[in-house]
C-alpha positions as CSV (number, residue, x, y, z in Angstrom):
1,X,111.9,130.8,118.8
2,X,111.8,127.7,116.4
3,X,110.3,124.4,117.2
4,X,111.5,121.0,116.5
5,X,108.9,119.1,114.3
6,X,109.7,115.8,112.4
7,X,113.0,113.9,113.5
8,X,114.8,110.6,113.9
9,X,117.7,111.1,116.1
10,X,118.5,108.0,118.1
11,X,120.1,104.8,117.2
12,X,122.8,105.7,114.9
13,X,125.3,102.9,114.1
14,X,126.4,103.4,110.7
15,X,126.9,106.0,107.9
16,X,126.8,106.6,104.3
17,X,129.3,109.0,102.5
18,X,128.3,112.0,100.3
19,X,130.5,113.1,97.6
20,X,130.5,114.0,93.8
21,X,127.5,112.4,92.0
22,X,126.7,110.4,95.2
23,X,123.8,112.2,96.9
24,X,121.7,111.2,100.0
25,X,118.3,111.8,101.3
26,X,116.0,111.2,104.0
27,X,112.4,111.6,103.4
28,X,109.9,112.8,106.3
29,X,106.3,113.4,106.5
30,X,104.9,116.7,108.0
31,X,102.4,115.9,110.7
32,X,98.7,117.2,110.8
33,X,99.7,120.8,111.3
34,X,101.4,122.7,108.6
35,X,104.5,124.6,109.5
36,X,107.4,126.4,108.1
37,X,111.0,125.0,107.9
38,X,113.8,127.3,108.7
39,X,116.6,124.7,109.5
40,X,117.6,121.2,109.6
41,X,120.1,119.5,112.1
42,X,121.9,116.4,110.8
43,X,124.5,114.2,112.3
44,X,127.5,114.5,109.9
45,X,131.2,114.2,109.9
46,X,134.0,114.4,107.4
47,X,136.9,112.4,106.0
48,X,139.5,114.7,104.8
49,X,138.2,117.8,102.8
50,X,134.8,117.3,101.2
51,X,134.3,121.1,100.5
52,X,131.1,122.9,100.5
53,X,128.1,120.7,101.4
54,X,124.4,121.6,100.4
55,X,121.4,120.5,102.0
56,X,117.9,121.1,100.4
57,X,114.3,120.3,100.8
58,X,112.5,118.9,97.8
59,X,109.2,117.3,97.0
60,X,108.7,113.6,96.7
61,X,107.0,111.1,94.4
62,X,107.0,107.5,94.9
63,X,108.6,107.8,98.1
64,X,112.0,109.6,96.7
65,X,113.0,113.2,96.0
66,X,111.6,114.8,92.9
67,X,112.1,118.2,91.2
68,X,114.3,121.1,92.1
69,X,115.2,122.5,95.7
70,X,112.3,124.2,97.5
71,X,114.7,125.7,99.9
72,X,118.5,125.2,100.8
73,X,121.3,126.0,102.7
74,X,125.2,125.1,103.0
75,X,127.8,124.1,105.6
76,X,131.6,124.1,105.1
77,X,132.2,120.4,104.8
78,X,136.0,121.1,105.8
79,X,134.9,122.2,109.3
80,X,132.8,119.2,110.2
81,X,134.2,117.0,113.1
82,X,135.9,113.7,112.3
83,X,134.2,110.4,113.0
84,X,131.8,109.6,114.9
85,X,130.6,113.2,114.0
86,X,128.4,115.7,115.7
87,X,125.1,117.4,115.1
88,X,124.9,120.4,112.7
89,X,122.3,123.1,112.1
90,X,122.0,124.0,108.6
91,X,120.0,127.1,108.1
92,X,117.5,127.2,105.2
93,X,115.6,130.1,103.6
94,X,112.2,129.7,105.4
95,X,109.8,127.7,103.4
96,X,106.1,126.8,104.1
97,X,105.3,122.8,104.4
98,X,101.9,121.4,103.8
99,X,100.5,119.2,106.5
100,X,100.6,115.4,106.0
101,X,102.8,115.8,102.9
102,X,106.1,113.9,102.5
103,X,109.3,115.8,101.6
104,X,113.0,114.9,101.3
105,X,116.1,116.4,102.9
106,X,118.7,116.1,100.2
107,X,122.5,116.4,101.0
108,X,125.3,116.7,98.5
109,X,129.0,117.5,98.3
110,X,129.7,118.1,94.7
111,X,133.5,118.9,94.9
112,X,134.1,115.8,97.2
113,X,135.5,112.5,95.9
114,X,136.1,109.1,97.3
115,X,138.9,110.4,99.5
116,X,137.3,113.6,100.5
117,X,133.4,113.3,101.6
118,X,131.0,114.2,103.9
119,X,129.4,111.3,106.1
120,X,125.7,111.2,107.4
121,X,125.1,109.0,110.4
122,X,122.1,106.7,110.0
123,X,120.5,103.8,112.0
124,X,121.2,100.7,109.9
125,X,120.4,98.1,112.5
126,X,116.8,98.7,113.4
127,X,115.5,101.8,111.7
128,X,111.9,102.7,113.1
129,X,111.0,106.1,111.4
130,X,107.5,105.7,110.0
131,X,107.3,108.9,108.3
132,X,109.9,108.2,105.6
133,X,113.1,106.6,104.5
134,X,116.5,107.0,103.2
135,X,117.3,107.2,99.5
136,X,120.3,107.4,97.5
137,X,121.3,108.8,94.1
138,X,124.5,107.9,92.2
139,X,124.0,110.4,89.3
140,X,123.7,113.9,91.2
141,X,119.8,113.5,92.2
142,X,118.8,112.5,88.5
143,X,117.6,109.0,89.7
144,X,116.8,108.1,93.3
145,X,116.5,104.6,94.9
146,X,114.5,104.2,98.1
147,X,116.2,102.3,100.9
148,X,113.9,101.2,103.8
149,X,116.8,99.2,105.5
150,X,118.2,102.4,107.1
151,X,117.3,106.1,108.3
152,X,119.4,109.1,108.6
153,X,119.6,111.0,111.8
154,X,117.7,114.3,111.3
155,X,115.8,117.0,112.9
156,X,113.3,119.6,111.1
157,X,113.0,123.0,112.7
158,X,110.7,125.7,112.1
159,X,107.9,127.9,113.1
160,X,104.1,127.2,113.2
161,X,102.0,128.4,110.2
162,X,100.3,131.5,110.9
163,X,96.6,131.3,110.1
164,X,95.5,134.6,108.8
165,X,91.8,135.2,109.6
166,X,89.6,136.0,106.6
167,X,86.8,138.6,106.8
168,X,83.8,138.6,104.4
169,X,81.6,141.6,104.0
170,X,78.0,141.5,102.9
171,X,75.5,143.9,101.6
172,X,73.6,146.0,104.3
173,X,70.1,145.0,104.8
174,X,67.2,146.4,106.9
175,X,68.6,149.9,107.3
176,X,66.6,152.5,109.1
177,X,66.5,155.3,111.5
178,X,66.3,154.7,115.3
C-alpha cells in the first residue's frame, strides 16, 4: 500500500500548456524521512489530441531540473478529460528519494502542438507550496526558468524506505571452558 508524501493539491485556478518543446516542471522537497517514489498524481486535462505524455523525476540544481530522468512513466494524453480536468496517477519505476533533497516532476508531450496539448492545473493566484516552485522550458528541457508566481497541482506517492540493519562481527576474546 502506497503512502502520499509531498503534495500541493488545492487552489488551482489556472493552467499551463505542455506540447512540443514546451515542457513544465514542479520542484518538491523530500521531508526528513527518505522514501521511494512509485507514482505521481497530477491534475491534467487536454485540448484536442496531445499524444503520449511523459512524466519523469529529475534532480535539481539552482531550483530547476537538471540531468536526465531518474524514473519516468507515461499516460495517453488523448484520453485525458477536457477542461477543467481531473486527477491522474502516472505510475513510475520505483526510485529511492533522499531525505531533505529537492527533485522535479517534469512533464512533456513531444508530439503535441499549439492546437493539441496537455494542460497542467496550477495555483496562479496565491501559491503557498514552500518546498519548491514551478519551472518552464521552451527548448525541450535544455534550459529551465524558475517561476515562483505559481505552483502546479501534484501529489508524490511511494513507500517508506526500508532501513536494513547492519551486523558487525568482532574477534572472539576470553575463550575458555566452563
